[in-house]
C-alpha positions as CSV (number, residue, x, y, z in Angstrom):
1,M,0.0,0.0,0.0
2,R,2.8,2.4,0.9
3,R,4.7,1.6,-2.3
4,S,1.6,2.1,-4.4
5,R,0.9,5.5,-2.7
6,R,4.5,6.5,-3.3
7,V,4.3,5.5,-7.0
8,R,1.2,7.5,-7.4
9,L,2.8,10.6,-5.7
10,D,5.9,10.2,-7.9
11,F,3.7,9.9,-11.0
12,L,1.7,13.0,-10.0
13,R,4.8,15.0,-9.2
14,N,6.3,14.1,-12.6
15,R,3.2,15.2,-14.4
16,L,3.2,18.5,-12.5
17,V,6.8,19.1,-13.4
18,R,6.2,18.4,-17.1
19,A,3.2,20.6,-17.1
20,A,5.2,23.4,-15.4
21,V,7.9,23.1,-18.0
22,V,5.3,23.8,-20.7
23,I,3.0,26.2,-18.9
24,L,5.5,28.5,-17.2
25,P,7.4,29.6,-20.4
26,V,4.0,30.2,-22.1
27,L,2.8,32.2,-19.1
28,G,6.0,34.2,-19.1
29,V,5.6,35.1,-22.8
30,V,1.9,36.1,-22.2
31,L,2.9,38.3,-19.3
32,W,5.7,39.9,-21.3
33,V,3.4,40.6,-24.2
34,L,0.8,42.1,-21.8
35,W,3.5,44.3,-20.2
36,A,5.2,45.4,-23.4
37,Y,2.4,45.8,-25.8
38,T,-0.8,46.5,-24.0
39,G,0.2,49.0,-21.3
40,L,-1.3,47.0,-18.5
41,P,1.2,48.2,-15.9
42,P,0.2,51.4,-14.0
43,D,0.6,54.5,-16.2
44,P,3.1,57.1,-15.1
45,P,1.8,60.1,-13.2
46,L,0.0,62.9,-15.1
47,P,1.6,66.3,-15.2
48,S,0.4,68.6,-12.5
49,T,-0.6,71.5,-14.9
50,N,-1.3,72.0,-18.5
51,I,1.7,74.3,-19.1
52,G,2.4,74.5,-22.8
53,N,-1.2,73.6,-23.8
54,T,-0.9,73.1,-27.6
55,S,-4.4,74.2,-28.2
56,A,-4.2,77.6,-26.4
57,G,-3.4,81.2,-27.1
58,F,-0.3,81.8,-29.1
59,A,-0.1,84.1,-32.1
60,D,0.7,82.5,-35.5
61,A,3.7,84.9,-35.7
62,D,5.3,83.4,-32.5
63,W,8.3,81.0,-32.7
64,R,7.9,79.5,-29.2
65,Q,10.4,76.6,-29.3
66,A,12.7,74.6,-31.5
67,G,11.1,73.9,-34.8
68,G,8.7,76.7,-34.2
69,G,6.1,74.4,-32.5
70,V,5.8,70.9,-31.2
71,A,5.4,69.3,-34.7
72,N,8.8,70.6,-35.8
73,W,7.7,72.2,-39.1
74,T,10.4,74.9,-38.8
75,A,7.9,77.1,-40.6
76,S,6.6,80.5,-39.9
77,T,2.9,81.4,-40.7
78,N,3.6,85.1,-40.4
79,G,1.1,86.2,-43.0
80,A,1.9,87.5,-46.5
81,L,5.6,88.6,-46.6
82,P,7.1,90.6,-49.4
83,V,9.1,88.0,-51.3
84,D,10.7,90.2,-54.0
85,V,12.6,92.6,-51.8
86,A,15.1,91.8,-49.1
87,P,14.4,93.0,-45.5
88,E,16.5,95.7,-43.9
89,T,18.4,95.7,-40.6
90,M,16.5,96.9,-37.5
91,W,18.9,96.1,-34.7
92,R,21.9,93.9,-33.7
93,Y,22.5,92.3,-30.4
94,V,26.1,91.3,-29.7
95,A,26.2,88.3,-27.4
96,G,30.0,88.1,-27.6
97,S,29.7,84.3,-27.5
98,P,28.6,81.9,-30.2
99,I,24.9,81.6,-31.0
100,T,24.2,78.2,-32.5
101,A,20.4,77.9,-32.2
102,P,17.6,80.2,-33.3
103,P,15.9,82.3,-30.6
104,A,12.3,81.9,-29.4
105,V,9.9,84.7,-30.1
106,V,6.7,85.1,-28.1
107,G,4.7,88.3,-28.1
108,Q,7.0,91.3,-27.7
109,R,10.0,89.3,-26.6
110,V,12.9,87.5,-28.1
111,Y,14.5,84.8,-25.9
112,L,18.1,83.8,-26.8
113,T,20.8,81.5,-25.4
114,A,24.6,81.7,-26.1
115,E,27.6,79.4,-25.5
116,D,28.7,81.4,-22.5
117,G,25.6,80.2,-20.6
118,S,23.7,83.4,-20.8
119,V,19.9,83.5,-21.4
120,V,18.6,86.9,-22.4
121,A,15.1,88.4,-23.1
122,L,15.2,91.1,-25.7
123,E,12.6,93.7,-26.6
124,R,11.4,92.6,-30.0
125,G,11.2,96.0,-31.6
126,T,14.6,97.4,-30.4
127,G,16.8,94.5,-29.2
128,T,17.1,96.1,-25.8
129,V,18.0,93.6,-23.1
130,L,15.1,93.3,-20.6
131,W,16.8,90.7,-18.4
132,Q,19.7,88.3,-18.4
133,Y,20.2,85.0,-16.6
134,D,23.8,83.7,-16.3
135,S,24.2,80.0,-15.7
136,G,27.9,79.7,-16.2
137,L,27.1,76.6,-18.3
138,P,27.2,76.4,-22.1
139,A,23.9,76.5,-23.9
140,A,23.2,76.0,-27.5
141,V,19.5,75.5,-27.6
142,T,16.3,77.3,-28.6
143,P,14.4,78.0,-25.4
144,A,10.9,76.6,-25.0
145,V,8.5,79.4,-24.0
146,T,5.0,79.3,-22.5
147,E,2.9,82.0,-20.9
148,D,4.2,80.8,-17.5
149,L,7.8,79.7,-17.9
150,V,10.9,79.8,-20.1
151,F,12.7,76.4,-20.3
152,V,16.4,76.1,-21.1
153,V,18.7,73.0,-21.2
154,F,22.4,73.6,-20.5
155,R,24.8,71.3,-22.2
156,A,26.2,70.0,-18.9
157,G,22.8,68.4,-18.2
158,V,21.0,71.2,-16.2
159,V,17.3,71.9,-17.0
160,S,16.1,75.3,-15.8
161,A,12.7,77.0,-15.8
162,L,12.8,80.8,-15.7
163,E,10.1,83.4,-15.0
164,P,9.4,85.0,-18.4
165,E,9.0,88.6,-17.1
166,T,12.1,88.8,-14.9
167,G,14.3,85.8,-15.7
168,G,14.1,84.6,-12.1
169,L,14.8,80.9,-11.5
170,V,11.6,79.0,-10.8
171,W,13.1,75.5,-10.7
172,S,16.2,73.6,-11.8
173,R,17.0,69.9,-12.3
174,R,20.3,68.2,-12.9
175,L,20.3,65.3,-15.3
176,Q,22.7,62.4,-14.9
177,V,24.7,63.2,-18.1
178,A,25.1,65.9,-20.7
179,S,22.1,67.0,-22.8
180,L,22.3,68.3,-26.4
181,P,18.8,68.9,-27.9
182,S,16.6,71.9,-27.3
183,P,13.7,71.3,-24.9
184,T,10.2,70.7,-26.1
185,V,7.1,71.5,-24.0
186,S,3.6,70.1,-24.7
187,D,0.5,69.9,-22.6
188,G,2.3,70.0,-19.2
189,R,5.2,67.8,-20.2
190,L,8.8,69.0,-20.8
191,F,10.8,66.7,-23.1
192,V,14.6,66.7,-22.6
193,A,17.3,64.2,-23.3
194,E,20.2,62.5,-21.5
195,S,22.1,62.3,-24.7
196,D,24.9,59.8,-24.1
197,K,22.6,57.6,-22.0
198,N,20.3,57.5,-25.1
199,R,17.3,58.5,-23.0
200,L,14.4,60.8,-23.8
201,I,12.8,62.0,-20.5
202,A,9.4,63.6,-19.9
203,L,9.4,66.0,-16.9
204,D,6.5,67.7,-15.2
205,A,6.8,71.2,-16.7
206,A,5.6,72.9,-13.6
207,T,8.0,71.1,-11.1
208,G,10.7,69.3,-13.1
209,E,9.8,66.0,-11.6
210,P,10.3,62.9,-13.9
211,L,7.1,61.4,-15.4
212,W,8.6,58.7,-17.7
213,D,11.7,58.0,-19.7
214,Y,12.5,55.9,-22.8
215,R,15.8,54.5,-24.0
216,L,16.7,54.8,-27.7
217,D,19.5,52.9,-29.4
218,D,22.0,55.8,-29.7
219,W,22.7,59.4,-28.7
220,V,19.7,61.6,-28.6
221,I,20.8,64.8,-30.3
222,A,17.5,66.3,-31.8
223,P,14.2,67.3,-30.2
224,P,11.2,65.1,-30.8
225,A,8.1,66.0,-32.8
226,I,4.8,65.7,-31.0
227,I,1.4,65.3,-32.6
228,D,-1.9,63.5,-31.9
229,G,-0.8,62.2,-28.5
230,K,2.4,60.7,-30.0
231,V,6.1,61.6,-29.4
232,I,8.3,60.9,-32.4
233,A,12.0,60.7,-31.6
234,T,15.2,60.1,-33.5
235,A,18.7,59.3,-32.2
236,N,22.1,59.3,-33.8
237,D,21.3,56.2,-35.8
238,A,18.8,55.1,-38.5
239,R,15.8,54.4,-36.3
240,V,12.6,56.4,-35.7
241,H,10.7,55.7,-32.5
242,V,6.9,56.5,-32.1
243,L,5.9,56.7,-28.4
244,D,2.7,57.3,-26.5
245,E,2.9,60.8,-25.1
246,G,1.2,60.0,-21.9
247,T,3.1,56.8,-21.0
248,G,6.3,56.7,-23.0
249,K,5.5,53.2,-24.3
250,L,6.7,52.3,-27.8
251,R,4.0,52.2,-30.4
252,M,6.0,51.8,-33.6
253,I,9.7,51.7,-34.7
254,Y,11.0,52.3,-38.2
255,D,14.6,51.4,-39.3
256,A,15.8,53.5,-42.3
257,G,18.7,51.0,-42.9
258,S,22.4,50.7,-42.4
259,A,24.3,54.1,-42.5
260,R,21.2,56.1,-43.1
261,W,21.5,58.1,-39.9
262,A,18.8,60.5,-39.1
263,R,20.9,63.2,-37.5
264,G,18.2,65.9,-37.6
265,G,14.8,65.7,-35.9
266,P,11.6,64.5,-37.4
267,L,8.7,66.6,-38.8
268,A,5.1,65.5,-38.3
269,T,1.9,66.4,-40.1
270,E,-1.6,65.0,-39.6
271,D,-0.9,62.6,-42.4
272,L,2.8,61.7,-42.5
273,L,6.1,61.8,-40.6
274,H,9.1,63.1,-42.5
275,F,12.8,63.0,-41.8
276,S,16.0,63.1,-43.8
277,S,19.0,60.8,-43.5
278,F,22.5,60.4,-44.6
279,G,22.8,59.1,-48.2
280,G,20.5,61.9,-49.4
281,V,17.2,60.0,-48.6
282,V,14.1,61.8,-47.4
283,W,11.2,59.8,-46.0
284,G,7.5,59.9,-45.7
285,L,6.1,57.5,-43.1
286,D,2.6,56.7,-41.7
287,Y,3.2,57.0,-37.9
288,Q,-0.2,55.7,-36.9
289,G,0.8,52.0,-36.7
290,H,1.3,49.7,-33.7
291,R,4.2,47.3,-33.1
292,Y,3.4,43.7,-32.6
293,P,5.4,41.0,-30.7
294,L,8.7,40.0,-32.2
295,E,8.1,42.4,-35.1
296,R,11.8,43.3,-35.6
297,Q,13.0,39.7,-35.3
298,I,10.4,38.6,-37.9
299,Q,11.4,41.4,-40.2
300,Y,15.0,40.3,-39.9
301,V,14.2,36.7,-40.8
302,R,12.1,37.8,-43.8
303,T,14.9,40.0,-45.0
304,V,17.4,37.1,-44.8
305,L,15.0,34.9,-46.7
306,W,14.7,37.5,-49.4
307,V,18.5,38.1,-49.6
308,W,19.1,34.4,-50.1
309,G,16.4,34.1,-52.8
310,F,13.9,32.1,-50.9
311,T,11.2,34.7,-51.4
312,K,10.5,36.9,-54.5
313,N,9.8,40.2,-52.8
314,G,11.7,42.0,-50.1
315,P,9.8,42.8,-46.9
316,E,8.3,46.3,-46.5
317,Q,8.4,47.8,-43.0
318,Q,5.3,48.9,-41.3
319,G,4.7,52.6,-41.9
320,Y,6.6,53.0,-45.1
321,V,4.8,55.3,-47.6
322,W,7.6,56.8,-49.7
323,S,11.3,57.6,-49.8
324,A,13.1,59.9,-52.2
325,Q,16.8,60.1,-53.3
326,T,18.1,63.7,-53.3
327,P,21.5,65.2,-54.1
328,G,24.0,65.4,-51.2
329,E,24.0,63.8,-47.8
330,Q,21.1,65.6,-46.1
331,P,22.5,66.1,-42.6
332,Y,19.9,68.7,-41.8
333,P,16.2,68.2,-41.0
334,P,13.5,69.1,-43.5
335,A,11.2,72.2,-43.3
336,L,7.6,72.4,-44.4
337,S,5.6,74.9,-46.4
338,G,2.1,73.8,-47.4
339,S,2.6,70.5,-49.2
340,T,6.3,71.2,-50.0
341,L,9.2,69.8,-48.0
342,V,12.5,71.7,-48.2
343,V,15.8,70.0,-47.4
344,A,19.3,71.6,-47.5
345,D,22.6,69.9,-47.9
346,A,25.9,71.3,-46.5
347,S,27.4,71.3,-50.0
348,G,25.0,74.1,-51.1
349,L,22.2,72.0,-52.6
350,V,18.5,72.7,-51.7
351,T,15.7,70.4,-52.8
352,G,11.9,70.9,-52.8
353,L,9.8,67.8,-52.6
354,N,6.1,67.0,-52.7
355,A,5.3,66.0,-49.1
356,D,2.6,63.6,-50.2
357,N,4.6,61.4,-52.5
358,G,8.3,62.5,-52.4
359,E,8.3,63.8,-56.0
360,I,11.2,66.2,-56.5
361,L,9.7,69.5,-57.5
362,W,12.8,71.7,-57.9
363,E,16.5,71.9,-57.0
364,F,18.6,75.0,-56.1
365,N,22.4,75.4,-55.9
366,S,23.5,78.2,-53.6
367,G,27.1,77.9,-54.8
368,S,28.5,77.9,-51.3
369,D,28.4,75.7,-48.2
370,I,25.1,75.8,-46.3
371,T,25.9,76.0,-42.6
372,V,22.4,75.6,-41.0
373,A,19.1,73.8,-41.6
374,A,16.5,75.4,-43.9
375,T,13.4,77.1,-42.5
376,T,10.3,78.4,-44.3
377,A,8.2,81.5,-44.1
378,D,5.0,81.5,-46.2
379,S,6.1,81.2,-49.8
380,V,9.9,81.2,-49.3
381,A,12.5,78.9,-47.9
382,L,15.4,80.4,-46.0
383,I,19.0,79.1,-45.9
384,G,22.2,80.5,-44.4
385,D,25.7,80.0,-45.7
386,E,29.4,80.3,-44.8
387,N,29.6,83.7,-46.4
388,G,27.0,85.3,-44.1
389,Q,24.3,85.2,-46.8
390,V,20.6,84.6,-45.9
391,I,19.0,83.4,-49.2
392,A,15.3,83.3,-49.8
393,I,14.1,80.7,-52.3
394,S,10.7,80.5,-53.9
395,I,8.7,77.5,-52.6
396,G,6.9,77.4,-55.9
397,D,9.7,77.0,-58.4
398,G,13.0,77.0,-56.5
399,S,14.1,80.4,-57.9
400,Q,16.1,82.8,-55.8
401,K,14.0,85.8,-54.5
402,W,16.5,87.8,-52.5
403,V,19.7,87.7,-50.6
404,V,20.8,89.5,-47.3
405,N,24.5,89.8,-46.7
406,L,25.6,89.8,-43.0
407,D,29.0,89.8,-41.4
408,G,30.5,86.4,-40.5
409,V,29.2,82.9,-41.0
410,I,25.5,82.1,-40.4
411,T,25.5,80.0,-37.2
412,A,21.8,79.3,-36.6
413,S,18.9,78.7,-38.9
414,P,17.3,82.1,-39.9
415,I,13.7,82.4,-38.8
416,V,10.8,84.7,-39.5
417,A,8.8,85.6,-36.4
418,G,6.9,88.6,-35.1
419,G,7.1,90.2,-38.5
420,M,10.9,90.2,-38.8
421,L,13.8,88.0,-39.8
422,L,16.3,86.9,-37.1
423,A,19.7,85.5,-38.1
424,A,22.7,84.7,-35.9
425,T,26.2,85.0,-37.2
426,S,29.8,84.6,-36.0
427,S,30.4,88.4,-36.2
428,D,31.9,89.8,-32.9
429,N,32.0,86.1,-31.7
430,G,28.2,85.9,-31.7
431,T,25.7,88.4,-33.0
432,L,21.9,88.2,-33.5
433,T,20.6,90.5,-36.3
434,A,16.9,91.5,-36.7
435,L,15.7,92.6,-40.1
436,S,12.4,94.2,-40.8
437,F,10.0,93.6,-43.7
438,S,7.6,96.4,-42.6
439,S,9.4,99.2,-44.4
440,R,8.8,97.6,-47.8
């Protein structure tokens, strides 16, 4: 009897062990899928305020953060500008230190950073300094400005929120490592990067407290684009990551391919996501997709099968709509005007493309090295070069409309905001020049 009972117990134990060997891995996979793809874990905290509400009260003429706004169009909607006559100088502000990012313009103020760590607010009409904040840390970013706060990221990894009327420090947070991109603020969240930790971080814009973070595959060197509840981020590699704005969870990833690094930030419209990559390729992607379990591994296997001739057609990644080969290497991000994308190459080539299908509409050769990314203002694209020229190019046909000659090299993308053109040069070791269209 005892032996029989022991045999039965051994038999039952063996069955349980065999069942566990099968069930536990399956259960582990199910739990991993639920955690990674369905967002079942508790969501991160919500921001405490709605600072940077993307649906509220900014004039179309404002340029309130990098890219002009959260979608990174790098476009001004300033109203009809004269396109046949160049603007004239209004004022010059000598920072005495390199200026490598465009200013922000909100209302009657221009907010500017310089390499010496200074942040200044200038009176828009005269260039008079209204206040100055000295951090002692290098800064090469466009401030992100709301009605409540001015956000600046210093390269050493310090994020500061300043009072827009006085420049007084409201809060400051030190990151673990250096940070390179300009900050982006959207609906209560401030997006910054720990660049060499490959991390994008969402902070509470009112307090600086972390809400969530996401690790990319390489250095984060460009600000994200934000649209329709999604954060679209690039790193110093060929991958584009589409995240949920509220939770930071990955929704989709697109790999542009070996050596096609997307050094510049993405640009997002209601329909497509655009970015440029080394090798001269510009992309149009549908960013509304969702990733699925083992997606990248399956894509790799399908690619190998195609390379070895086991399948007739190569796999197409989720989200692909179009790609276009342009001249040059395209180290700079694209700019948008209506349905036209404009991309500039350092060699002096500028290309206009149809944003819907990638068709090349026109090409322009400036004849000199272009030192900054292109921007747009109504019906013209603006580029800056090594000779201090700001060149306006017709969005319609790629013809040159006018040229402004400034002293030194253009060191930050020229922008149109508040009815004027703002361009930074290397003159006097760092000068911002404001030019007016109003006298024409």
